Wavefront OBJ file of the C-alpha trace (Angstrom):
o trace
v -14.405 -12.570 -11.308
v -11.032 -9.684 -10.341
v -11.080 -6.263 -12.038
v -8.662 -4.286 -12.968
v -8.343 -0.188 -12.683
v -6.640 3.142 -13.042
v -9.528 3.860 -10.446
v -12.256 2.766 -13.125
v -13.092 -1.330 -13.007
v -12.406 -3.411 -16.586
v -13.511 -7.106 -16.476
v -9.791 -8.674 -17.179
v -8.611 -12.259 -16.916
v -11.885 -13.583 -19.297
v -9.648 -16.288 -20.897
v -8.195 -17.850 -17.606
v -12.208 -17.416 -16.248
v -12.966 -20.546 -18.911
v -9.921 -22.840 -17.708
v -11.491 -25.053 -15.279
v -10.248 -24.605 -11.484
v -7.923 -26.967 -10.503
v -9.244 -29.368 -6.744
v -9.211 -26.750 -3.409
v -6.743 -28.231 -0.892
v -7.548 -28.374 3.031
v -5.377 -27.884 6.025
v -4.866 -27.425 9.315
v -2.745 -25.233 11.573
v -1.106 -26.347 14.809
v -1.224 -24.134 17.810
v 2.727 -23.408 18.972
v 2.811 -20.309 20.756
v 0.174 -17.932 22.597
v 1.236 -14.097 23.995
v -2.055 -13.092 25.803
v -1.422 -9.260 24.612
v -4.328 -8.666 27.587
v -1.883 -9.383 30.066
v 1.459 -6.377 28.993
v 2.377 -3.881 31.446
v 0.524 -2.109 28.883
v -1.926 -4.418 27.707
v -4.003 -4.565 24.719
v -7.165 -5.525 24.644
v -8.459 -5.488 21.164
v -5.126 -6.517 18.935
v -6.338 -5.846 15.407
v -3.598 -5.251 12.898
v -0.206 -7.509 12.913
v 3.610 -6.570 10.612
v 6.572 -7.636 12.300
v 10.371 -5.954 11.159
v 12.286 -8.325 9.857
v 15.986 -6.407 10.341
v 15.139 -5.299 14.221
v 13.017 -8.667 15.020
v 9.809 -7.437 16.303
v 6.450 -7.486 15.981
v 4.124 -4.299 15.547
v 1.306 -4.730 17.554
v -1.700 -2.299 16.212
v -5.041 -1.754 18.630
v -7.689 0.390 17.389
v -10.519 0.032 20.600
v -7.562 1.054 22.805
v -9.073 4.946 22.396
v -12.944 2.884 23.456
v -11.762 0.560 25.523
v -9.858 1.999 28.585
v -12.015 5.414 28.142
v -11.508 8.613 30.027
v -7.946 6.404 31.032
v -6.464 6.249 27.643
v -2.713 7.115 27.827
v -3.066 7.904 23.307
v -1.072 4.015 23.679
v -2.156 1.497 20.348
v 0.391 0.995 18.385
v 2.940 -2.285 20.256
v 6.105 -3.374 19.679
v 6.572 -6.866 20.786
v 9.384 -9.285 20.825
v 8.512 -12.792 19.236
v 8.223 -14.574 22.708
v 5.784 -11.933 23.367
v 7.535 -9.274 25.780
v 6.120 -6.376 24.908
v 9.263 -3.713 24.643
v 7.506 -0.347 24.097
v 3.463 1.255 24.231
v 3.798 4.198 21.299
v 0.817 5.788 19.665
v 0.022 6.488 16.723
v -2.808 9.473 17.306
v -0.933 11.114 15.526
v -2.927 10.751 12.462
v -5.313 8.102 14.388
v -6.547 6.419 16.817
v -8.567 3.777 14.865
v -5.162 1.672 12.977
v -7.330 -1.315 11.480
v -4.235 -2.453 10.544
v -0.652 -1.541 10.203
v 2.359 -2.638 7.364
v 5.705 -2.935 7.335
v 8.355 -0.900 4.673
v 11.496 -2.283 6.197
v 14.013 -0.383 3.114
v 12.587 2.371 3.281
v 11.739 2.247 7.180
v 7.564 3.230 6.817
v 4.837 1.939 9.119
v 1.776 2.133 6.350
v -1.792 2.205 8.676
v -5.062 2.010 7.954
v -8.195 3.637 9.219
v -11.513 2.635 8.385
v -13.032 5.897 9.933
v -11.510 7.987 7.795
v -10.385 5.458 4.741
v -7.154 6.266 4.905
v -3.788 4.843 4.437
v -0.927 6.741 6.415
v 2.555 6.609 6.531
v 4.174 7.143 9.490
v 7.662 7.471 9.691
v 10.831 8.236 12.177
v 11.593 11.581 13.453
v 14.453 12.892 14.615
v 14.256 10.585 18.275
v 14.563 7.241 15.317
v 11.540 6.212 17.190
v 7.888 5.068 15.527
v 4.794 5.998 17.159
v 6.079 9.432 18.675
v 5.535 13.335 18.580
v 7.857 13.698 16.233
v 7.386 11.425 13.687
v 5.926 12.287 10.574
v 2.622 11.285 9.089
v 1.169 11.257 5.539
v -2.005 10.660 3.736
v -0.801 8.239 1.185
v -3.851 6.873 -0.200
v -7.541 7.620 0.431
v -9.072 4.345 -0.439
v -13.120 5.739 -1.625
v -11.009 6.594 -4.876
v -10.978 2.293 -6.261
v -13.819 2.043 -3.781
v -13.403 0.382 -0.245
v -15.326 2.262 2.226
v -14.338 -0.512 5.053
v -10.489 -0.705 5.295
v -9.912 -2.648 7.781
v -6.774 -4.905 6.233
v -3.488 -3.805 4.746
v 0.183 -5.198 3.454
v 2.400 -3.366 1.853
v 5.042 -6.139 -0.569
v 8.749 -5.000 -1.902
v 8.466 -6.871 -5.245
v 6.210 -6.224 -7.257
v 5.732 -2.570 -5.253
v 1.788 -2.972 -4.197
v 0.064 -2.208 -1.122
v -3.060 -4.726 -0.179
v -5.813 -3.849 1.143
v -8.893 -5.803 2.462
v -12.715 -4.288 2.869
v -14.278 -6.492 5.113
v -17.705 -4.675 4.644
v -17.218 -4.797 0.708
v -15.808 -9.183 0.789
v -12.856 -7.532 -1.435
v -9.672 -7.058 -1.548
v -7.992 -4.148 -3.312
v -3.872 -4.711 -4.667
v -2.527 -1.109 -5.373
v 0.350 -0.635 -7.778
v 1.568 2.396 -8.043
v 1.639 3.715 -11.452
v 4.593 6.397 -13.664
v 5.571 8.335 -11.562
v 5.695 5.209 -8.568
v 4.087 7.458 -5.338
v 1.194 5.781 -4.797
v -1.796 7.422 -4.705
v -2.284 9.375 -7.855
v -4.204 9.476 -10.803
v -2.389 6.574 -12.736
v -2.434 3.480 -9.873
v -3.568 0.931 -11.127
v -5.289 -1.561 -8.491
v -6.262 -4.956 -9.190
v -9.051 -6.194 -6.627
v -11.152 -9.604 -5.960
v -14.099 -10.376 -4.513
v -14.137 -13.633 -0.981
v -17.498 -13.707 -1.382
v -17.795 -15.101 -4.050
v -15.218 -17.220 -3.366
v -17.451 -18.340 0.576
v -14.893 -16.187 2.722
v -17.613 -12.845 3.910
v -15.709 -10.547 6.076
v -11.603 -10.767 4.806
v -10.352 -7.749 8.166
v -6.476 -8.619 7.117
v -4.438 -10.698 4.549
v -0.620 -10.720 4.091
v 1.638 -11.683 1.427
v 3.879 -14.645 0.911
v 6.826 -14.474 0.178
v 7.417 -18.061 -0.817
v 4.686 -18.746 -2.152
v 3.906 -15.313 -3.313
v 0.166 -16.337 -2.074
v -1.763 -14.418 0.122
v -3.579 -15.614 3.080
v -6.828 -13.574 4.346
v -8.077 -13.881 7.819
v -11.876 -12.745 8.828
v -14.164 -13.174 12.087
v -16.274 -15.663 12.328
v -14.593 -17.403 9.466
v -12.281 -20.464 11.283
v -10.716 -20.531 8.509
v -7.766 -19.037 6.106
v -8.426 -18.612 2.945
v -5.022 -19.048 0.432
v -4.985 -17.558 -2.619
v -2.764 -16.590 -5.805
v -2.814 -13.030 -6.313
v -5.625 -12.838 -9.451
v -7.181 -14.595 -5.899
v -7.699 -18.393 -7.139
v -8.263 -20.419 -4.085
v -5.722 -22.119 -3.172
v -6.522 -24.234 -0.166
v -8.206 -23.401 3.570
v -6.625 -23.810 6.750
v -9.109 -24.818 9.350
v -8.157 -22.789 12.769
v -11.356 -24.792 14.546
v -8.382 -26.687 16.971
v -6.387 -23.291 17.982
v -8.476 -21.606 20.110
v -8.837 -17.738 18.474
v -11.735 -16.555 19.450
v -11.928 -13.544 16.544
v -9.217 -13.387 14.450
v -8.259 -10.269 12.949
v -4.869 -9.865 12.073
v -1.441 -11.752 10.136
v 1.623 -11.759 9.437
v 4.467 -13.649 8.857
v 7.466 -14.744 10.714
v 10.445 -16.384 12.337
v 8.861 -19.070 15.070
v 8.597 -17.478 18.417
v 12.976 -18.923 19.112
v 13.374 -19.176 15.746
v 13.909 -21.390 12.908
v 10.439 -22.349 10.653
v 8.636 -20.112 8.545
v 4.999 -19.358 10.826
v 1.957 -17.580 10.634
v 0.478 -14.911 12.650
v -1.954 -14.236 14.262
v -3.244 -11.168 16.420
v -7.417 -12.380 17.279
v -9.243 -9.029 19.628
v -11.345 -11.888 21.078
v -14.744 -11.079 22.537
v -16.484 -8.308 21.294
v -16.059 -5.583 24.085
v -19.713 -3.686 23.541
v -21.469 -7.023 23.631
v -18.709 -8.693 27.011
v -17.104 -5.115 28.666
v -14.613 -5.691 30.551
v -13.023 -7.907 28.332
v -9.191 -9.848 28.631
v -9.075 -11.931 25.825
v -6.515 -10.390 23.194
v -3.243 -12.455 22.271
v -1.239 -13.484 19.271
v -1.819 -17.035 18.078
v 1.731 -18.614 16.553
v 0.546 -21.544 14.253
v 1.522 -24.121 11.962
v 0.245 -25.500 8.758
l 1 2 3 4 5 6 7 8 9 10 11 12 13 14 15 16 17 18 19 20 21 22 23 24 25 26 27 28 29 30 31 32 33 34 35 36 37 38 39 40 41 42 43 44 45 46 47 48 49 50 51 52 53 54 55 56 57 58 59 60 61 62 63 64 65 66 67 68 69 70 71 72 73 74 75 76 77 78 79 80 81 82 83 84 85 86 87 88 89 90 91 92 93 94 95 96 97 98 99 100 101 102 103 104 105 106 107 108 109 110 111 112 113 114 115 116 117 118 119 120 121 122 123 124 125 126 127 128 129 130 131 132 133 134 135 136 137 138 139 140 141 142 143 144 145 146 147 148 149 150 151 152 153 154 155 156 157 158 159 160 161 162 163 164 165 166 167 168 169 170 171 172 173 174 175 176 177 178 179 180 181 182 183 184 185 186 187 188 189 190 191 192 193 194 195 196 197 198 199 200 201 202 203 204 205 206 207 208 209 210 211 212 213 214 215 216 217 218 219 220 221 222 223 224 225 226 227 228 229 230 231 232 233 234 235 236 237 238 239 240 241 242 243 244 245 246 247 248 249 250 251 252 253 254 255 256 257 258 259 260 261 262 263 264 265 266 267 268 269 270 271 272 273 274 275 276 277 278 279 280 281 282 283 284 285 286 287 288 289 290 291 292 293 294
């Protein structure tokens, strides 16, 4: 069931649920490029979140395990900026607000970086300060949303959509996708926000760790650990197709975004793969970004 609330759930789409669903299509993803983020000069062993800045032509990658992997030697670098071909441009810090940046989303219009933290259960907004560089000490940081207000206690995935303006959050434990739209005041996090939600578990997808909105189809593309597929749905949660990842070598799909191919041209899917669990495989260095075509 898909629900809508002004922080109070109510049923939606009763009529549409009576209509027969079209058949679910299948597709297979093919790898076109791989970047080993663990081999960057400042390594990201566990890349979790990923977004794309279209104006700067840069990937923005967050690593929520950087502090744990490095231990006492951690240099507070948990935001990585790279070219599409994988050259590291800068390693910065979001530690002014969070050491657990599970995912990031870019608003190119206001030049704001949204960051979700599953420990504090908040979405933060970062804006560059006087130095005009994100991820430095003079950033302007504010709390935009407390996800507990709409029932998300394990927020891990995030995307920002300009038209229609909304934040999309995935809850990996609850198995839900939340679409947060501002109310009459035009601000996220207000009591009049409209929240739409649907269950991925009801669609056979257990742990949604990230979501990306595709501007071409207006569909959502959802990834999660051990799922071995990308789940493509409409904004209202109808399954469009499942994209097979079994031949891509991806171990743990944790983040997803869209961008042109590494060398320009076609619309591609970029997957942040955080690899094996460090608690079970200490010292593993298998973090990567995998570029796919479908």
